[in-house]
C-alpha positions in Angstrom: 104.5 114.5 84.5 103.9 110.8 83.7 100.4 109.5 83.1 100.5 107.3 86.2 100.9 110.5 88.3 97.8 111.9 86.7 95.9 108.7 87.4 96.8 108.9 91.1 95.6 112.4 91.2 92.3 111.2 89.6 91.9 108.4 92.1 92.9 110.6 95.0 90.1 113.0 94.2 87.5 110.2 94.0 88.6 108.3 97.1 90.5 110.6 99.5 89.7 108.4 102.5 91.3 105.4 100.8 94.5 107.3 100.1 94.6 108.7 103.6 94.8 105.1 104.9 97.3 104.1 102.3 95.1 101.4 100.8 95.4 101.3 97.0 92.7 99.9 94.8 93.0 98.2 91.4 91.5 99.6 88.3 89.2 96.5 88.2 88.0 97.1 91.8 87.5 100.8 91.1 85.4 100.0 88.0 83.4 97.4 89.9 82.1 99.8 92.5 81.4 102.8 90.3 79.6 103.4 87.0 83.0 103.2 85.2 83.8 100.4 82.9 87.3 98.9 82.6 88.5 97.6 79.2 91.9 96.1 78.9 93.8 96.0 75.6 97.2 94.2 75.3 99.3 96.9 77.0 96.7 99.7 77.5 94.0 100.1 80.1 90.9 102.2 79.6 88.4 103.5 82.1 85.1 104.7 80.5 82.9 106.8 82.7 79.6 108.6 82.2 80.0 112.3 81.5 77.5 115.2 82.1 75.9 115.0 78.6 75.0 111.3 78.7 78.1 110.2 76.6 81.2 108.6 77.9 84.7 110.0 78.6 87.8 108.0 78.5 91.0 107.7 80.5 93.9 105.7 79.1 96.7 104.1 81.2 99.8 102.6 79.6 101.4 99.7 81.4 104.8 100.7 80.1 104.5 104.1 81.7 103.9 103.0 85.2 106.6 104.1 87.5 108.9 101.1 88.2 108.8 102.1 91.9 105.3 100.7 92.0 104.4 97.1 91.2 102.2 96.8 88.1 100.5 93.8 89.7 98.8 96.1 92.3 97.6 98.4 89.5 96.2 96.0 86.9 95.3 92.6 88.5 92.0 92.1 90.2 92.4 92.3 94.0 96.1 93.2 94.0 96.9 95.8 96.7 99.7 97.2 98.7 97.8 96.9 102.0 95.0 94.8 103.6 91.7 95.7 102.0 88.7 94.8 104.1 86.3 92.5 102.2 83.4 94.1 100.5 80.8 92.2 98.5 78.5 93.6 95.8 76.0 91.8 93.7 75.8 91.3 89.9 72.6 90.1 88.2 73.3 87.4 85.6 72.3 88.1 82.0 71.7 85.8 79.1 75.0 84.2 78.0 76.8 84.7 81.3 78.9 82.0 82.8 80.7 82.1 86.2 84.1 82.2 84.4 82.9 85.0 82.2 81.7 87.0 85.2 85.0 86.5 87.0 86.9 87.7 83.9 84.7 90.7 83.5 85.4 91.8 87.1 89.1 90.9 87.0 88.8 88.2 89.5 89.9 84.5 89.6 87.2 82.0 88.9 87.8 80.2 92.2 87.1 83.5 94.1 83.7 83.9 92.5 82.9 80.2 92.7 83.8 80.0 96.5 81.2 82.7 97.2 78.4 81.4 95.0 78.7 77.7 94.6 79.1 74.3 96.3 81.7 72.4 94.4 80.4 69.8 92.0 79.0 69.5 88.5 77.5 72.6 86.9 79.5 74.9 89.1 80.1 77.3 86.1 76.5 77.6 85.0 74.4 80.5 86.0 70.7 81.3 85.6 69.4 84.5 84.1 68.5 86.9 86.9 70.6 85.0 89.5 72.3 87.3 92.0 76.1 86.6 91.9 78.2 87.8 94.8 81.3 89.8 93.6 84.0 90.6 96.1 86.4 93.5 95.9 89.5 91.2 95.7 90.8 87.8 94.9 90.6 85.1 97.6 88.6 82.2 98.6 86.0 81.4 101.3 86.8 78.4 103.4 85.4 76.9 106.6 87.7 77.3 109.5 89.1 73.9 110.7 90.7 74.1 114.2 92.4 77.3 115.4 93.0 80.3 113.3 96.8 80.3 113.5 97.2 76.7 112.5 94.5 76.9 109.8 96.2 80.0 108.2 99.6 78.5 108.4 98.4 75.4 106.5 96.9 77.7 103.9 99.9 79.9 103.6 98.1 83.1 104.7 98.9 85.4 107.7 96.3 85.1 110.4 96.4 88.8 110.9 95.5 89.4 107.2 92.5 87.0 107.5 91.3 88.8 110.6 91.6 92.2 109.0 90.0 91.3 105.7 87.1 89.7 107.5 86.8 92.5 110.0 87.0 90.0 112.9 88.8 89.8 116.2 90.4 86.6 117.5 87.6 86.4 120.0 84.9 86.3 117.3 86.5 83.4 115.4 84.9 80.0 115.9 85.6 76.6 114.3 83.3 76.0 111.3 83.0 79.8 110.5 83.3 80.7 106.8 86.3 83.0 106.4 87.7 84.8 103.3 91.4 84.1 102.7 92.7 87.0 100.6 94.9 86.4 97.6 94.4 82.6 97.4 
């Protein structure tokens, strides 16, 4: 049995409701919302998780051993998925030496994703203060203010309107011009 099959068994036991709805998470997203750390080497991926005795156990995933039937992008890139994943936002408290780009890298997300949730564009956009609460989404994308109708807006941005509605957990009736919406994968 290949290691990727073992990893799916592991994830299936942790998140059975996720697998029942056929939504797959990335290792980065999984690590973000648990006490597990993700460390990426050149071709290897490690999950470190607390064990019963206060130490850490390790799972290792080899990129070259992923079944070619599955896209490696949805396994190892922050926010990649095979289905629409509703937006979920957690908070990270900035520590000494943190930058917005460093925080984005730590969680496997694009800098624009983190910046769109936490900053107005302008000078100093990458600076953070110690103790500042930084919003961390469970996937890559960008928050934008809706201009005009949802269909036209999404067509201009190259995103399916249905995907935007699903990820934001909104119906068409709830959408109003000027509303901040998360556009997945941007």
